[in-house]
C-alpha positions, 0 to 999 in steps of 0.5 A, a space after each residue: 387290046 392285049 388279052 388272052 391266056 391259057 395254060 401249058 403242060 409237058 408230057 413228062 409232068 415237069 410242069 403242069 398247067 403253067 399259066 401264060 398270057 398276053 400280059 405275061 408276054 408283053 407286060 411282065 405279068 405273072 406267068 410265062 410266055 413262049 419266048 421264056 420257054 424257048 430261052 429256057 430250052 435253049 439254055 438247057 440244051 446248050 448246057 447239055 451240049 457243053 457238058 458233052 463237048 467237054 466230056 469228048 475232050 476228057 474234061 468233066 464239068 463240075 457245074 454249068 450255069 447258063 442263062 439265055 436272053 431272047 430279044 423279041 423285036 417288032 418289025 413291019 407290024 409283026 413280031 420276030 425273035 431276032 437274037 439270043 444271048 447265051 451267058 454261061 459259067 462253068 467249073 471243072 477239074 482241068 478247065 481253063 478259060 481257053 478250053 472252056 471258050 472253045 468248047 462253048 463255041 462248039 456247043 453253041 454251034 452244035 446244040 440242036 436248039 441252036 441249029 433249029 433257031 440259027 437260020 431265022 435269027 440275026 445272031 446267037 451271041 455267047 459270053 463265057 466265064 470260068 467259075 472262080 475257084 474252078 
């Protein structure tokens, strides 16, 4: 039987009493779950690091949109976060696809959330696109 629920909040107040539950984790019920929060943290951390890496190259991102998709796998009767796939799209003056891809690879390796998660994951994969009209 899958039951249980609660709420979570941040000290900053960015969210308060955000509901989470076993059904929101495994059955797409309303609410969030730890994996969704971790994916959001990874996407935002990566985006911030990408902006920094580009800035270090005297490039300024006009926009960076990143989505992280987390894979939760069942192994040996337990659950494990096995993979995270980052998809990012960015635009900015003077950005080329090559510059963006190299900067994104560097950001993936240096983002503190990637550094934390990498030893326990099978893979962190990355898909990079230059926004049209960039």
